[in-house]
Legacy VTK file of the C-alpha trace (Angstrom):
# vtk DataFile Version 3.0
C-alpha trace
ASCII
DATASET POLYDATA
POINTS 730 float
84.649 52.717 138.864
83.591 49.135 139.664
83.311 46.491 136.943
80.872 43.630 137.548
81.389 40.225 135.909
78.358 38.841 134.123
77.152 35.332 135.089
78.514 33.994 131.802
81.915 35.505 132.515
81.924 34.050 136.030
81.148 30.592 134.677
83.876 30.899 132.039
86.373 32.027 134.651
85.486 29.132 136.939
86.208 26.663 134.146
89.760 27.896 133.593
92.951 27.664 135.584
94.902 30.658 134.329
98.664 30.900 134.351
99.758 34.461 135.249
100.555 36.339 132.065
104.201 37.010 132.784
105.115 35.729 136.255
105.981 32.187 135.148
106.097 32.521 131.389
109.384 31.952 129.597
110.096 33.684 126.287
113.150 32.877 124.182
114.286 34.363 120.889
114.884 31.612 118.317
115.770 33.871 115.397
115.242 37.432 114.248
111.577 38.236 114.895
110.807 34.706 116.182
110.028 34.152 119.876
108.959 30.936 121.614
106.719 31.206 124.684
106.377 28.491 127.325
103.784 28.711 130.081
106.279 28.019 132.852
109.731 26.621 133.583
108.125 23.213 134.082
106.431 23.455 130.681
109.729 24.419 129.077
111.451 21.474 130.745
108.759 19.087 129.447
108.742 20.556 125.945
108.538 17.910 123.229
110.686 17.790 120.089
109.210 19.853 117.267
108.122 18.195 114.038
107.414 21.603 112.516
110.888 23.087 112.819
113.484 22.410 110.162
116.154 22.022 112.849
116.691 22.400 116.568
116.944 26.117 117.300
119.187 27.103 120.161
117.733 30.244 121.768
119.777 33.363 121.089
118.528 35.156 124.191
115.733 35.664 126.690
112.836 38.030 126.085
110.853 39.748 128.824
107.290 38.524 128.161
105.905 41.771 129.558
107.700 43.684 126.807
106.845 41.353 123.938
104.761 42.960 121.225
102.602 39.851 120.925
102.167 37.940 124.171
100.038 34.852 124.825
98.182 33.763 127.925
98.223 30.113 128.970
95.546 28.236 130.905
93.893 24.861 131.305
90.217 24.091 130.890
89.036 22.560 134.172
86.151 20.743 132.513
87.925 19.148 129.536
91.507 19.210 130.754
92.658 20.724 127.492
95.531 23.171 127.551
94.732 26.605 126.154
96.892 29.337 124.678
95.366 32.620 123.546
96.454 35.843 121.898
94.327 38.965 121.739
94.125 40.801 118.429
93.590 44.476 117.699
90.432 45.703 115.973
90.774 45.488 112.210
93.058 42.452 112.329
92.425 39.844 109.636
93.202 36.179 110.305
94.338 33.556 107.800
96.047 30.200 107.607
94.856 27.254 109.737
96.034 25.027 106.892
93.611 23.087 104.728
90.175 24.517 105.494
86.944 24.355 103.521
85.677 27.883 103.420
86.566 31.503 102.812
90.023 33.025 102.780
89.308 35.235 105.788
89.220 32.994 108.878
87.910 35.476 111.475
85.051 33.863 113.384
85.927 30.330 112.261
86.766 27.263 114.359
89.066 24.702 112.762
90.573 21.511 114.112
94.016 20.168 113.324
93.307 16.433 113.090
94.074 14.604 109.861
90.858 13.040 108.591
89.717 11.067 105.543
87.193 13.723 104.572
85.667 12.394 101.338
82.710 14.555 100.390
83.724 17.410 102.693
81.683 20.560 102.643
81.844 24.236 103.463
82.793 24.765 107.084
83.817 21.197 107.910
86.177 21.557 110.886
89.024 19.300 109.792
90.335 17.806 106.567
93.396 15.800 105.541
96.261 17.929 106.863
97.098 19.737 110.098
98.647 23.180 110.317
98.157 24.687 113.812
99.187 28.099 112.531
97.468 31.464 112.174
98.632 34.499 110.190
97.327 37.789 111.589
97.424 40.989 109.509
96.761 44.192 111.414
94.873 47.163 110.025
98.114 48.968 109.169
99.470 46.004 107.177
101.956 44.811 109.776
101.588 41.173 110.699
102.437 38.314 113.002
102.046 34.561 112.880
101.392 32.086 115.671
102.329 28.399 115.707
100.968 26.050 118.363
103.874 23.621 118.434
101.916 20.474 119.195
101.058 17.364 117.203
97.998 16.612 119.345
94.440 17.209 118.157
94.341 21.005 118.221
91.376 23.332 117.992
91.973 26.756 116.449
89.256 29.152 117.600
89.302 32.512 115.827
86.121 33.912 117.342
87.263 37.210 118.810
90.972 36.466 118.921
93.355 33.547 118.456
92.908 30.570 120.765
94.477 27.119 120.536
93.176 24.191 122.605
94.878 20.801 122.739
94.965 17.896 125.221
97.716 16.042 127.066
100.498 18.599 126.837
101.179 22.239 127.704
102.435 23.163 124.280
104.559 26.235 123.509
103.500 29.042 121.195
105.922 30.439 118.650
105.279 33.989 117.460
106.781 35.455 114.290
106.492 39.226 113.848
107.040 41.247 110.695
106.398 44.580 109.060
104.294 42.768 106.447
102.711 39.343 105.936
105.516 38.613 103.495
108.075 39.103 106.276
106.136 36.711 108.491
106.068 34.062 105.766
109.819 34.443 105.295
110.175 33.958 109.050
108.024 30.832 108.864
110.331 29.597 106.113
113.337 30.085 108.380
111.563 28.216 111.164
110.058 25.291 109.241
112.249 25.198 106.147
111.374 25.785 102.517
110.486 23.541 99.607
113.237 22.013 97.514
113.196 22.895 93.836
111.000 20.262 92.178
111.796 18.728 88.814
110.525 21.119 86.177
108.147 18.517 84.774
106.280 18.601 88.102
105.542 22.306 87.516
103.660 21.350 84.359
100.100 20.053 84.069
99.185 16.644 85.544
96.433 14.320 84.281
94.936 11.715 86.599
91.855 9.664 87.357
90.802 6.841 89.634
91.841 4.886 87.604
93.378 4.726 84.140
93.473 1.004 83.502
94.530 -1.139 81.770
97.838 0.218 80.502
96.371 0.585 77.018
93.994 3.214 78.412
96.962 5.106 79.871
98.578 5.165 76.441
95.329 6.192 74.775
94.877 9.213 77.058
98.533 10.207 76.781
98.452 10.033 72.990
95.226 12.039 72.801
96.884 14.898 74.685
99.747 14.932 72.201
97.529 14.586 69.121
95.227 17.381 70.273
98.123 19.720 71.199
97.069 19.934 74.836
100.193 20.746 76.883
100.805 18.299 79.739
103.770 16.736 81.499
102.565 14.053 83.895
100.152 11.122 83.837
99.202 9.299 87.020
98.533 5.692 87.977
95.957 5.319 90.750
95.514 2.238 92.910
94.075 -0.101 90.263
97.480 -0.770 88.723
98.241 -2.957 91.757
97.629 -6.661 92.216
94.670 -6.689 94.587
95.656 -3.291 95.984
98.881 -4.734 97.401
101.445 -1.935 97.499
104.617 -2.366 95.414
102.920 -4.928 93.136
101.450 -4.784 89.626
98.376 -6.439 88.152
99.903 -8.865 85.645
96.879 -8.703 83.347
96.258 -4.942 83.303
99.838 -3.732 83.787
102.031 -6.618 82.617
105.007 -4.419 81.702
105.221 -1.244 83.834
108.796 -0.589 82.720
107.723 -0.786 79.088
104.778 1.535 79.753
107.025 4.101 81.421
109.487 3.896 78.543
106.651 4.418 76.050
105.490 7.477 78.010
109.010 8.862 78.294
109.473 8.675 74.530
106.450 10.959 74.167
107.536 13.515 76.739
105.493 12.183 79.653
106.617 11.767 83.230
104.710 9.339 85.431
103.541 9.156 89.051
102.354 5.959 90.773
100.377 5.607 94.000
101.593 3.889 97.162
99.442 3.687 100.334
100.596 2.885 103.888
98.212 -0.037 104.465
99.959 -3.374 103.764
97.758 -6.412 103.181
98.112 -8.954 105.984
98.884 -12.003 103.911
101.604 -14.574 104.383
103.546 -15.069 101.170
103.192 -11.409 100.161
106.742 -10.114 100.170
106.041 -6.715 101.757
104.079 -8.253 104.627
106.603 -11.026 105.166
109.539 -8.627 105.143
107.821 -6.184 107.472
106.861 -8.937 109.872
110.427 -10.230 109.892
111.698 -6.757 110.767
108.874 -6.110 113.262
107.874 -2.819 111.630
104.128 -2.753 112.288
102.178 -0.399 114.555
101.001 -2.134 117.758
97.767 -1.735 119.672
97.514 -0.884 123.364
98.017 -4.557 124.263
101.284 -4.711 122.344
99.813 -6.798 119.523
100.113 -5.924 115.837
97.245 -3.598 114.963
95.096 -4.492 111.962
92.605 -2.301 110.160
90.677 -2.586 106.936
91.645 -0.525 103.897
91.568 -1.212 100.126
93.360 -4.599 100.180
91.247 -5.861 103.089
92.804 -6.480 106.488
96.014 -4.445 106.676
98.941 -3.687 108.934
100.662 -0.311 109.076
104.352 0.645 109.261
105.475 2.567 112.330
107.274 5.363 110.476
108.412 6.976 113.726
111.224 4.438 113.996
114.318 5.157 111.912
114.791 1.461 111.094
111.209 1.280 109.799
111.752 4.341 107.616
114.895 2.707 106.225
112.961 -0.493 105.580
110.179 1.436 103.811
112.680 3.440 101.764
114.300 0.196 100.645
111.035 -1.013 99.116
111.370 1.693 96.470
114.592 0.247 95.035
112.973 -2.211 92.623
109.845 -0.066 92.254
111.648 3.050 91.020
113.971 0.960 88.836
110.980 0.397 86.538
111.305 3.965 85.274
108.895 5.491 87.773
109.365 9.251 88.107
107.225 10.262 91.080
105.282 8.774 93.986
101.824 9.534 95.321
101.276 8.641 98.985
97.529 8.495 99.612
95.320 7.308 102.504
98.028 8.288 104.985
96.013 10.174 107.615
96.075 7.112 108.180
92.642 6.189 106.818
90.929 3.036 108.107
87.585 1.716 106.831
84.544 0.589 108.819
85.297 2.443 112.050
83.532 5.642 113.167
86.774 7.599 113.557
88.031 6.616 110.073
91.482 6.032 111.557
93.341 3.742 113.942
92.613 3.854 117.700
94.170 6.712 119.608
95.662 4.297 122.144
97.712 2.469 119.510
101.422 2.654 120.270
104.289 4.136 118.269
107.866 3.293 119.223
109.198 6.666 118.132
112.903 7.437 118.057
114.169 9.397 121.083
114.851 12.472 118.955
111.180 12.420 117.894
109.951 12.211 121.468
110.137 8.501 122.221
107.281 5.993 122.567
103.801 7.461 122.595
100.214 6.798 121.652
98.587 7.426 118.305
96.727 10.453 119.665
100.101 12.142 120.006
101.521 11.067 116.660
98.432 10.829 114.433
98.857 14.224 112.771
102.446 13.500 111.740
101.954 9.916 110.516
101.593 11.024 106.890
104.500 13.452 107.226
106.827 10.702 108.438
105.610 8.392 105.679
106.516 10.850 102.938
109.833 11.570 104.624
110.647 7.862 104.308
109.293 7.762 100.753
111.382 10.739 99.703
114.487 9.128 101.166
113.748 5.922 99.262
113.190 7.716 95.969
116.406 9.711 96.362
118.416 6.605 97.243
117.423 5.038 93.919
117.769 8.210 91.837
120.321 10.395 93.650
120.937 12.525 90.551
117.254 13.408 90.112
114.976 15.703 92.058
112.241 13.693 93.783
108.547 14.401 93.445
106.221 13.112 96.162
102.562 14.055 96.621
100.834 13.363 99.928
97.210 13.613 100.967
98.011 13.910 104.684
100.630 16.240 106.075
101.584 18.478 108.976
103.111 21.940 109.086
106.731 21.541 108.008
105.896 18.561 105.805
106.350 20.708 102.708
110.024 19.790 103.097
109.170 16.289 101.884
106.263 16.600 99.482
103.503 18.567 97.800
99.838 18.218 98.708
96.407 18.815 97.253
93.023 19.672 98.731
91.771 16.095 98.766
88.570 14.543 97.509
86.578 17.603 96.529
83.302 17.553 94.602
82.292 18.584 91.100
80.074 21.547 91.915
80.275 25.327 91.936
80.750 25.738 95.715
83.822 23.501 95.563
85.147 25.347 92.533
84.684 28.590 94.447
86.523 27.191 97.495
89.500 26.071 95.416
91.261 29.427 95.465
90.903 30.255 99.194
91.765 26.654 100.134
94.938 26.835 98.068
95.792 30.247 99.502
95.315 29.278 103.149
97.467 26.189 102.633
100.048 28.467 101.033
99.819 30.873 103.977
100.437 27.893 106.281
103.791 27.041 104.736
102.609 24.569 102.054
103.240 26.448 98.773
103.148 23.488 96.339
99.426 22.759 96.427
96.180 22.928 94.488
92.767 21.248 94.029
91.551 18.404 91.862
90.552 20.399 88.780
87.004 19.522 87.747
86.158 17.977 91.114
86.937 14.426 92.251
83.513 13.265 93.437
80.501 13.280 91.107
80.296 14.407 87.504
79.662 18.082 86.883
79.256 19.498 83.395
81.381 21.071 80.705
80.890 24.645 81.862
82.059 23.774 85.380
85.087 21.911 84.051
86.032 24.707 81.649
85.818 27.386 84.323
87.816 25.269 86.786
90.531 24.581 84.242
90.687 28.280 83.390
92.203 29.269 86.729
93.327 25.813 87.893
95.911 25.786 85.124
97.652 28.669 86.916
97.705 27.273 90.458
101.022 25.933 91.793
99.954 22.268 91.618
97.789 21.843 88.532
96.113 18.437 88.147
92.870 17.195 86.673
91.389 14.219 88.546
88.125 12.336 88.991
86.738 9.299 90.770
85.926 5.799 89.596
82.479 5.530 88.073
82.344 9.167 86.984
82.171 10.363 83.416
85.463 10.984 81.637
86.979 14.360 82.487
89.778 14.768 80.007
89.699 18.169 78.273
88.093 16.724 75.122
85.421 14.735 76.985
82.988 17.674 77.094
83.143 18.576 73.416
85.184 20.914 71.201
84.325 24.201 72.951
85.466 22.989 76.364
88.519 21.385 74.787
89.412 24.733 73.218
89.061 26.458 76.603
91.323 23.857 78.199
93.908 24.258 75.468
93.965 28.031 75.958
94.303 27.600 79.727
97.117 25.061 79.462
98.900 27.114 76.832
98.811 30.055 79.245
100.566 27.973 81.904
103.246 26.844 79.484
103.739 30.342 78.050
104.222 31.595 81.602
106.454 28.682 82.610
109.620 30.858 82.910
107.793 33.120 85.361
106.041 30.304 87.268
109.246 28.274 87.580
110.967 31.384 88.909
108.321 31.655 91.636
109.109 28.092 92.720
112.733 29.157 93.036
111.764 32.256 95.038
109.709 30.081 97.379
112.563 27.600 97.777
114.870 30.442 98.804
112.543 32.468 101.020
109.455 30.543 102.112
107.159 32.980 100.306
104.030 31.424 98.806
103.951 30.758 95.072
100.274 31.715 94.974
99.476 34.490 97.438
96.269 36.322 98.337
95.609 39.549 96.506
96.045 41.578 99.707
99.779 40.840 99.516
99.823 43.584 96.866
98.776 46.126 99.523
98.425 44.605 103.010
97.022 47.822 104.466
94.097 47.983 102.011
91.014 46.634 103.849
89.150 46.144 100.577
91.522 43.326 99.589
91.452 41.388 102.861
88.590 39.050 101.929
89.163 38.850 98.170
88.531 35.158 97.406
88.239 35.154 93.626
91.760 36.210 92.702
95.344 35.456 93.622
98.854 36.638 92.957
101.455 34.489 91.270
104.619 35.895 92.742
104.476 39.648 93.261
103.796 40.804 89.738
101.009 38.707 88.181
97.398 38.948 89.360
94.959 36.207 88.306
91.278 37.167 88.587
89.065 34.109 88.210
85.365 33.866 87.405
84.056 31.468 90.028
80.278 31.759 89.590
78.244 30.413 86.661
77.243 33.854 85.412
80.747 35.308 85.965
79.183 38.576 87.100
81.236 39.387 90.177
83.163 42.632 90.045
86.706 41.939 91.261
88.427 44.083 93.854
91.764 45.049 92.343
94.823 46.528 94.035
94.911 50.296 93.908
96.995 52.059 91.258
100.608 52.680 92.218
101.492 56.367 91.872
98.537 56.732 89.554
99.380 53.730 87.343
96.866 50.883 87.352
97.651 47.212 87.100
97.449 46.506 83.364
95.274 43.772 81.918
97.000 41.595 79.337
96.421 38.347 77.478
97.978 36.036 74.901
97.223 34.977 71.338
94.845 32.045 71.045
95.796 29.003 68.977
92.743 29.587 66.761
93.331 33.303 66.133
92.288 36.295 68.200
93.067 36.641 71.900
92.625 34.058 74.649
90.881 36.603 76.894
87.833 36.434 74.613
87.127 33.060 76.218
84.842 33.812 79.194
86.244 30.856 81.130
89.761 32.280 81.222
90.663 34.401 84.235
91.742 37.971 83.645
95.479 38.581 83.943
96.995 41.795 85.305
100.627 42.874 85.531
101.862 45.128 88.315
103.196 48.579 87.368
106.977 48.617 87.368
107.402 44.904 86.730
108.693 42.591 84.012
107.162 39.133 83.547
109.023 36.486 81.572
107.281 34.158 79.140
108.096 31.845 76.240
106.585 30.048 73.250
104.019 27.350 73.972
105.517 23.915 74.545
103.755 20.589 74.951
105.947 19.376 77.837
109.246 19.970 79.640
112.021 19.411 77.103
109.857 20.183 74.079
111.271 22.755 71.671
111.165 25.596 70.893
111.005 26.853 74.471
112.586 29.603 76.542
116.022 28.329 75.517
115.171 29.297 71.951
113.016 32.387 72.438
112.235 34.601 75.410
109.333 37.004 75.868
109.392 39.980 78.237
106.117 41.625 79.239
107.082 45.067 80.565
104.684 47.394 82.396
106.285 50.747 83.138
105.808 52.433 86.492
105.028 56.124 86.805
108.748 56.931 86.713
109.198 55.014 83.465
111.058 52.034 84.930
110.370 48.335 85.412
112.257 45.305 86.736
111.809 41.555 86.796
113.845 38.457 87.565
114.041 35.078 85.853
115.589 31.917 87.258
116.810 29.163 84.926
118.485 25.824 85.496
118.525 22.381 83.886
115.080 21.589 85.283
116.377 18.319 86.697
119.227 17.212 88.932
121.193 19.094 91.563
123.666 21.073 89.477
121.984 24.306 90.533
123.291 23.740 94.060
126.810 23.936 92.607
126.127 27.144 90.713
124.727 25.673 87.490
121.914 28.167 87.127
121.282 31.600 85.644
119.500 34.289 87.630
118.857 37.347 85.488
117.356 40.664 86.510
116.014 42.661 83.570
115.494 46.405 83.876
113.661 48.900 81.711
114.386 52.627 81.856
112.909 55.564 79.976
115.361 57.944 78.335
114.960 61.678 77.932
113.879 61.243 74.315
110.993 59.003 75.426
112.515 55.760 74.199
112.734 52.819 76.584
115.820 50.656 76.903
115.626 47.122 78.301
118.857 45.520 79.457
120.284 42.930 81.795
120.780 44.722 85.099
122.497 41.802 86.820
123.206 38.124 86.311
124.298 35.395 88.680
125.254 31.758 88.210
127.563 29.644 86.088
125.019 28.537 83.492
125.711 30.275 80.157
123.080 32.546 78.684
121.269 31.094 75.715
121.732 32.806 72.362
118.081 33.629 71.863
115.856 36.325 70.444
113.768 38.346 72.871
110.309 39.667 72.144
109.530 42.732 74.269
105.913 43.678 74.830
105.956 47.114 76.435
102.904 48.500 78.239
103.014 52.237 78.923
101.712 53.680 82.214
98.705 54.814 80.209
98.088 51.357 78.737
99.449 51.804 75.182
101.413 48.796 73.918
104.526 48.468 71.745
106.336 45.350 70.542
109.955 44.985 69.429
112.480 42.173 69.027
116.056 42.028 70.236
118.699 39.647 71.544
119.039 38.431 75.115
121.958 40.039 76.918
121.990 43.069 74.626
120.240 46.395 75.056
116.813 46.478 73.417
115.359 49.879 72.594
111.654 50.604 72.204
110.866 53.776 70.288
107.491 55.097 71.367
105.760 57.496 69.110
LINES 1 731
730 0 1 2 3 4 5 6 7 8 9 10 11 12 13 14 15 16 17 18 19 20 21 22 23 24 25 26 27 28 29 30 31 32 33 34 35 36 37 38 39 40 41 42 43 44 45 46 47 48 49 50 51 52 53 54 55 56 57 58 59 60 61 62 63 64 65 66 67 68 69 70 71 72 73 74 75 76 77 78 79 80 81 82 83 84 85 86 87 88 89 90 91 92 93 94 95 96 97 98 99 100 101 102 103 104 105 106 107 108 109 110 111 112 113 114 115 116 117 118 119 120 121 122 123 124 125 126 127 128 129 130 131 132 133 134 135 136 137 138 139 140 141 142 143 144 145 146 147 148 149 150 151 152 153 154 155 156 157 158 159 160 161 162 163 164 165 166 167 168 169 170 171 172 173 174 175 176 177 178 179 180 181 182 183 184 185 186 187 188 189 190 191 192 193 194 195 196 197 198 199 200 201 202 203 204 205 206 207 208 209 210 211 212 213 214 215 216 217 218 219 220 221 222 223 224 225 226 227 228 229 230 231 232 233 234 235 236 237 238 239 240 241 242 243 244 245 246 247 248 249 250 251 252 253 254 255 256 257 258 259 260 261 262 263 264 265 266 267 268 269 270 271 272 273 274 275 276 277 278 279 280 281 282 283 284 285 286 287 288 289 290 291 292 293 294 295 296 297 298 299 300 301 302 303 304 305 306 307 308 309 310 311 312 313 314 315 316 317 318 319 320 321 322 323 324 325 326 327 328 329 330 331 332 333 334 335 336 337 338 339 340 341 342 343 344 345 346 347 348 349 350 351 352 353 354 355 356 357 358 359 360 361 362 363 364 365 366 367 368 369 370 371 372 373 374 375 376 377 378 379 380 381 382 383 384 385 386 387 388 389 390 391 392 393 394 395 396 397 398 399 400 401 402 403 404 405 406 407 408 409 410 411 412 413 414 415 416 417 418 419 420 421 422 423 424 425 426 427 428 429 430 431 432 433 434 435 436 437 438 439 440 441 442 443 444 445 446 447 448 449 450 451 452 453 454 455 456 457 458 459 460 461 462 463 464 465 466 467 468 469 470 471 472 473 474 475 476 477 478 479 480 481 482 483 484 485 486 487 488 489 490 491 492 493 494 495 496 497 498 499 500 501 502 503 504 505 506 507 508 509 510 511 512 513 514 515 516 517 518 519 520 521 522 523 524 525 526 527 528 529 530 531 532 533 534 535 536 537 538 539 540 541 542 543 544 545 546 547 548 549 550 551 552 553 554 555 556 557 558 559 560 561 562 563 564 565 566 567 568 569 570 571 572 573 574 575 576 577 578 579 580 581 582 583 584 585 586 587 588 589 590 591 592 593 594 595 596 597 598 599 600 601 602 603 604 605 606 607 608 609 610 611 612 613 614 615 616 617 618 619 620 621 622 623 624 625 626 627 628 629 630 631 632 633 634 635 636 637 638 639 640 641 642 643 644 645 646 647 648 649 650 651 652 653 654 655 656 657 658 659 660 661 662 663 664 665 666 667 668 669 670 671 672 673 674 675 676 677 678 679 680 681 682 683 684 685 686 687 688 689 690 691 692 693 694 695 696 697 698 699 700 701 702 703 704 705 706 707 708 709 710 711 712 713 714 715 716 717 718 719 720 721 722 723 724 725 726 727 728 729
């Protein structure tokens, strides 16, 4: 039988120089289930250092490309010169990842570009935002999965129309394929390849309150005190750029913030941690100590002519540190010595795409020069290093923060990042807008970032740009309070968006939502620990509950916290969508549960709260409501176990505990407890400690057990942690 090429196919073929699929290709095993493919021996020889990988991986052996389960093809576009790497996918394969993308969870048919961009006012389907993750997670129809990383820092197009195709200029990049029996296995493999998050300070897992900007310092105190007076749980308050003197980084406005150390002390006394913004743009001004010091040390990025590059940002004409040089990173880190000594707890690096005003590209010219260290690839143009500029900035920031406070866990938030940058800081979904489409995108955006190796992430709750109304804010807070990074934020000139700003009903909704987060803090904090150990996302798509179930593949309105807690949000004004839930397990459905409301009744009666479901056979840990990390009583004083029995009458769950601050957990100062419930022949259920690990002593605390039968009936008993607790049903 003869096959004829269509004219379109002939044209497409003429525009490509294809590399034979296996004749020249080199495949090397980097770790179990992880294979790197290079187009040819020459491409392997010219391979650049990887910013994504946590370390240099020495290959453990060669792989025959012809026998690889997932095998790419390499080519070059004759018209554009871009290098192309493609992987075919089987029918029924669902595609995810691609980092920070404005749109649905399911990425099939989408085209995304990895090119960090100051995307204020972004909308559905915009091709590139603030971070770059040239990574795709593919889940086959049977639930098995693989992931593909295009290991390039260049501008990279990810085309998921009909398969997986990466296109990038200047460099024949390698592809790294991670295979697994499930998407979870692939994410664990990605964690081995790119590293995992460090455990954050526990206060950073609480709720954050921010706006552009709280000023003067009296306004900061006013907002902080209102939270405490109104019993709205929160841990962190943020200082945006207006605290600075004329937007000069590492300075303070003497009129509006005359005593930053005193302000931080005042906040600390009331249980608040603080985060202050630092941007990369340094005002070009003789006599300004940061500019003078940087000029003396010759730290600034140069243009193609070898002259110091200048671009306009908030302070006016600015210069920019070349973070790709180790001496520049050391210089930048040193600037934090006096800054952090003022009692500053965390740092927010913004505008680090890097953003530049009044130019069409919104960034510095691609022919600017970076004098990168040899181990980073050596000197190169900005086109090569643009996507990792923010990543290298937060690496330097983290090092500076840790040098000042070596006994504390650092917290750094970055707007720009690159895959692997989760090792240095958290991120958020940038300058979103206060409208229902952006609320609806918040969950899939968070999930695709999480599926791209950035688990500590979330949106600006309530929307950054524009105003919105109370209903929008209440609904956003309902589920936003349960995302990994939970922060309310809004822009200058907008209405106030604190929980009480929309009236008592919205305030009550916000209090219920925040109390849910703090009740669930033992469970949520445990998921951060799991992620730090494995690379698994903290918030995962619902299909992780059953990767082979096609009905869950495009579920945008819900997410899993860990494996055992399903959060089903209401993301439309009328809240009329019918959620797609995971199927029952051996005939036992996921059980809906809720918590008491502060004003009597149950918090689920509030339409703005998402529905909560617990997986059959699991135990979720909870605690009394606290107002902030360190407030009492908390899980040290009283522990709650929510137990949902499986069909066989058993359940298990794990809780991780440590000091919440410092590095003692690395020396064994933690407690990892697995609780197990079993049904006896007489129908009673016994809950006990199945196993415990770590040197931290168990607290002498009462335990409240809330038992949910396979059929949904509930029973409540009290006992003591570490002792057997028996529930008599009947």
